[in-house]
C-alpha positions in Angstrom: -45.2 158.2 -85.7 -42.9 161.2 -86.9 -45.3 161.6 -89.7 -47.5 163.4 -87.3 -44.9 166.0 -86.4 -44.8 169.1 -88.4 -43.5 169.9 -91.0 -44.9 166.8 -92.5 -46.5 165.8 -95.9 -49.5 164.5 -93.9 -50.4 168.2 -93.2 -52.1 170.5 -95.6 -49.1 173.0 -96.5 -46.8 170.8 -94.4 -47.4 173.0 -91.4 -51.1 173.5 -91.0 -53.1 171.7 -88.4 -55.1 170.0 -90.9 -54.2 166.4 -91.3 -54.7 165.3 -95.0 -55.6 161.5 -94.8 -57.9 159.6 -97.1 -57.8 156.4 -95.2 -60.2 155.1 -92.7 -59.6 157.1 -89.6 -61.2 154.2 -87.5 -59.1 151.2 -88.6 -56.4 150.1 -86.2 -53.0 150.5 -87.8 -49.4 149.7 -86.7 -47.3 152.9 -85.9 -43.6 152.9 -85.2 -41.2 155.6 -83.8 -37.9 156.4 -85.6 -35.9 155.7 -82.4 -37.4 152.2 -82.4 -36.1 151.6 -86.0 -32.8 152.5 -84.5 -33.1 150.2 -81.4 -34.1 147.4 -83.7 -31.2 148.0 -86.0 -28.7 148.2 -83.2 -30.0 144.9 -81.7 -29.5 143.4 -85.2 -26.0 144.6 -85.6 -25.1 143.5 -82.1 -26.3 140.1 -82.5 -26.4 139.1 -86.3 -26.7 135.4 -85.8 -29.8 136.0 -83.5 -31.4 138.1 -86.2 -30.3 136.1 -89.4 -33.2 135.5 -91.6 -35.6 137.3 -89.2 -38.1 139.3 -91.0 -39.2 141.9 -88.2 -42.5 143.8 -88.8 -41.8 146.8 -86.4 -44.6 148.4 -84.6 -44.6 150.3 -81.2 -48.3 150.5 -81.0 -51.5 149.7 -83.1 -54.3 152.2 -83.0 -56.6 154.1 -85.4 -55.5 157.5 -86.8 -58.4 159.0 -84.9 -57.2 157.6 -81.6 -53.7 158.8 -82.3 -54.9 162.3 -83.1 -57.0 162.4 -79.8 -53.8 161.4 -78.0 -51.8 164.1 -79.7 -54.4 166.8 -79.1 -54.5 165.9 -75.4 -50.9 167.0 -75.0 -50.8 169.6 -77.9 -51.6 173.5 -77.4 -53.1 173.5 -81.1 -55.3 170.6 -82.0 -54.9 168.7 -85.1 -58.0 168.8 -87.3 -59.1 165.6 -89.1 -60.9 165.6 -92.4 -64.6 164.7 -92.3 -64.1 162.7 -95.4 -61.5 161.7 -98.0 -63.0 164.4 -100.3 -62.2 167.0 -97.7 -58.6 165.8 -97.5 -58.4 166.3 -101.2 -59.8 169.9 -100.8 -57.1 170.5 -98.4 -54.6 169.4 -100.9 -53.6 165.9 -100.0 -50.6 165.1 -102.3 -51.9 162.6 -104.9 -49.0 160.2 -104.3 -49.7 160.2 -100.4 -53.5 159.5 -101.1 -52.4 156.6 -103.2 -50.2 155.2 -100.5 -52.8 155.8 -97.8 -55.5 154.0 -100.0 -53.0 151.0 -100.3 -52.7 150.9 -96.5 -56.5 150.4 -96.5 -56.4 147.5 -99.1 -53.1 145.8 -97.7 -52.8 146.5 -94.0 -49.3 146.0 -92.5 -49.2 143.0 -90.1 -46.6 144.8 -87.5 -47.5 144.3 -84.0 -45.4 145.3 -81.0 -45.4 141.8 -79.7 -43.1 140.8 -82.7 -40.4 142.9 -81.4 -40.9 142.2 -77.8 -40.5 138.5 -78.7 -37.0 139.4 -79.9 -36.3 141.4 -76.7 -36.6 144.8 -78.4 -38.6 147.3 -76.4 -40.8 149.6 -78.5 -42.5 153.1 -77.8 -46.2 153.1 -77.3 -47.9 155.9 -79.1 -48.9 157.9 -76.0 -45.3 157.9 -74.7 -44.1 159.0 -78.2 -46.7 161.8 -78.2 -45.6 163.3 -74.9 -42.0 163.3 -76.1 -42.8 164.7 -79.3 -44.5 167.6 -77.9 -41.9 168.4 -75.4 -39.5 168.4 -78.2 -41.3 171.1 -80.2 
């Protein structure tokens, strides 16, 4: 989720309001907040036997990039602009390595779902809750 806070390599020039993404904006994807990574780590350290050999695909929410930007734009003063096409993201200066990574996400989507963490007693942060806090922290 923090990739959507500026400065970020996901934005043209790191700080503009143009999101440089080449992947499909309407495909649901898992999102995770950095604080949830810490929460999961703390749970595993506190109870190593319970987490022994557990592979946790961690996500706080699953939604398309377009929906995530809509949520952020509902709470931000300055809206984020999405590219109309991958070609436009390239025009805006998407880093080649980032574009390659994003295309890989389209080809090999992550299986992470919030329910996986919840089944282990780990609470996660829904995107909308994260967005509210992210904007307040700016």
